[in-house]
C-alpha positions as CSV (number, residue, x, y, z in Angstrom):
1,M,19.8,5.1,18.2
2,I,19.3,1.4,17.3
3,E,20.2,0.3,20.8
4,E,17.9,3.0,22.3
5,E,15.2,1.9,19.8
6,D,14.8,5.5,18.7
7,Y,13.6,4.9,15.2
8,N,12.2,8.5,14.8
9,T,15.5,10.1,15.3
10,L,17.2,7.5,13.2
11,R,14.8,8.2,10.3
12,D,15.5,11.9,10.6
13,S,19.2,11.3,10.5
14,I,18.8,9.0,7.5
15,D,16.8,11.7,5.6
16,S,19.2,14.4,6.6
17,F,22.6,12.8,6.1
18,D,24.1,10.7,3.3
19,N,27.7,10.2,4.5
20,F,27.2,6.6,5.8
21,N,26.9,3.1,4.3
22,N,23.2,3.1,3.6
23,I,23.1,-0.5,2.4
24,A,25.0,-1.9,5.4
25,L,22.6,-0.1,7.7
26,A,19.6,-1.4,5.8
27,Q,20.9,-4.9,6.0
28,Q,21.3,-4.5,9.8
29,L,17.9,-3.0,10.2
30,E,16.0,-5.5,8.1
31,K,16.7,-8.2,10.7
32,H,15.6,-6.0,13.6
33,A,12.7,-7.3,15.8
34,L,10.8,-4.0,15.7
35,L,8.7,-3.3,12.7
36,E,9.6,0.3,12.5
37,F,13.3,-0.5,12.1
38,R,12.5,-3.0,9.3
39,R,10.4,-0.2,7.7
40,L,13.5,2.0,7.9
41,A,15.5,-0.7,6.1
42,A,12.9,-0.6,3.3
43,H,13.1,3.2,3.2
44,L,16.9,3.0,2.9
45,Y,16.7,0.5,0.0
46,K,14.2,2.8,-1.7
47,K,16.5,5.8,-1.2
48,N,19.2,3.8,-2.9
49,T,17.0,2.7,-5.8
50,K,17.0,-0.9,-4.6
51,W,13.3,-1.1,-5.5
52,D,13.0,-4.9,-5.3
53,D,14.7,-5.1,-1.9
54,S,12.5,-2.4,-0.5
55,I,9.3,-3.9,-1.9
56,T,10.2,-7.4,-0.8
57,L,10.7,-6.2,2.8
58,S,7.5,-4.2,2.8
59,K,5.6,-7.2,1.5
60,Q,7.0,-9.4,4.2
61,D,5.8,-7.0,6.9
62,K,2.5,-6.5,5.0
63,L,3.3,-2.8,4.7
64,F,1.5,-2.7,1.4
65,K,1.1,1.1,1.2
66,D,4.9,1.5,1.5
67,A,5.3,-1.1,-1.3
68,I,2.9,0.7,-3.6
69,V,4.6,4.1,-3.0
70,T,8.0,2.6,-3.6
71,A,6.7,1.0,-6.9
72,S,5.4,4.5,-8.0
73,S,8.7,6.1,-7.0
74,S,10.6,3.6,-9.1
75,N,9.1,4.9,-12.3
76,S,9.5,1.4,-13.6
77,V,6.8,-0.4,-15.6
78,E,8.3,-3.8,-14.5
79,V,8.3,-3.0,-10.8
80,A,4.8,-1.6,-10.9
81,E,3.4,-4.5,-12.9
82,D,5.2,-7.1,-10.7
83,L,3.6,-5.6,-7.6
84,L,0.2,-5.5,-9.3
85,T,0.6,-9.2,-10.1
86,Y,1.6,-10.0,-6.6
87,F,-1.6,-8.5,-5.3
88,V,-3.6,-10.5,-7.8
89,D,-1.8,-13.7,-6.7
90,I,-2.5,-13.1,-3.0
91,G,-6.1,-12.1,-3.7
92,N,-5.8,-8.6,-2.3
93,K,-8.3,-6.7,-4.5
94,E,-8.1,-3.4,-2.6
95,C,-4.3,-3.2,-3.0
96,F,-4.8,-4.2,-6.7
97,A,-7.0,-1.1,-7.1
98,A,-4.6,1.1,-5.1
99,V,-1.8,0.1,-7.5
100,L,-4.0,1.0,-10.4
101,Y,-4.5,4.5,-9.0
102,V,-1.0,5.2,-7.6
103,C,0.9,3.7,-10.5
104,F,-1.5,4.8,-13.2
105,D,1.2,6.2,-15.6
106,L,3.4,3.2,-15.2
107,L,1.0,0.4,-16.0
108,R,0.3,-0.9,-19.5
109,A,-3.4,-1.0,-20.1
110,D,-3.4,-4.3,-21.9
111,V,-1.6,-6.0,-19.0
112,V,-4.0,-4.6,-16.5
113,E,-7.0,-5.5,-18.6
114,E,-5.8,-9.1,-19.1
115,L,-5.1,-9.6,-15.3
116,S,-8.5,-8.2,-14.5
117,W,-10.3,-10.3,-16.9
118,R,-8.5,-13.6,-16.1
119,H,-9.0,-13.1,-12.3
120,G,-12.5,-11.6,-12.2
121,L,-11.4,-8.2,-11.0
122,N,-13.5,-6.1,-13.5
123,D,-15.2,-4.2,-10.7
124,F,-11.8,-3.0,-9.4
125,Y,-10.5,-2.4,-12.9
126,M,-13.4,-0.4,-14.3
127,P,-12.4,3.0,-12.8
128,Y,-8.9,2.6,-14.2
129,K,-10.3,1.6,-17.6
130,I,-12.6,4.7,-17.7
131,Q,-9.8,7.1,-16.7
132,N,-7.4,5.4,-19.1
133,Q,-9.9,5.9,-21.9
134,R,-10.4,9.6,-20.9
135,T,-6.6,10.1,-21.0
136,L,-6.3,8.5,-24.4
137,V,-9.2,10.6,-25.8
138,N,-7.6,13.8,-24.5
139,K,-4.2,13.0,-26.0
140,V,-5.8,12.3,-29.3
141,C,-7.9,15.5,-29.3
142,R,-4.9,17.6,-28.2
143,G,-2.9,16.1,-31.1
144,F,-5.6,16.7,-33.8
145,L,-7.7,19.6,-32.4
146,G,-5.2,21.3,-30.1
147,R,-7.6,21.1,-27.2
148,T,-9.1,18.5,-24.8
149,M,-12.6,17.1,-24.9
150,E,-13.5,18.6,-21.5
151,P,-17.0,20.1,-21.5
152,D,-17.4,23.8,-21.6
153,N,-18.5,25.3,-18.3
154,D,-20.1,28.3,-19.9
155,H,-23.8,27.4,-20.4
156,S,-25.1,30.9,-21.2
């Protein structure tokens, strides 16, 4: 499939079968000239919980959506915050905001707030801050009142 440059069939096979050396194939694919094969390498690393390898490969090819989804899949605070910091460092505000949304449950609010403040990203940070505050209020209310602070929809 590699020789025929059939990355669609290869991806289907990768997702359907596990009885092969995933990492060896990923290492072979990450050097391929075609972007889709390098993307498959990142996918293989992700499937094998090699989060840093997958994200590094995605960043090299500027496949930022793939990197963000991988960070979310990792369920790792460190992986998500490292990617968030990367987007701050390269000045990609839109991807910074996307990480805030996709990795919401993995990010520590104080880390996000400090990064935003230090790098002038408050406009991109504010929706995260508002949602984080809402989540906190709901958790506190559930703990004390046994209900959330959502408004009643019955106005009669």
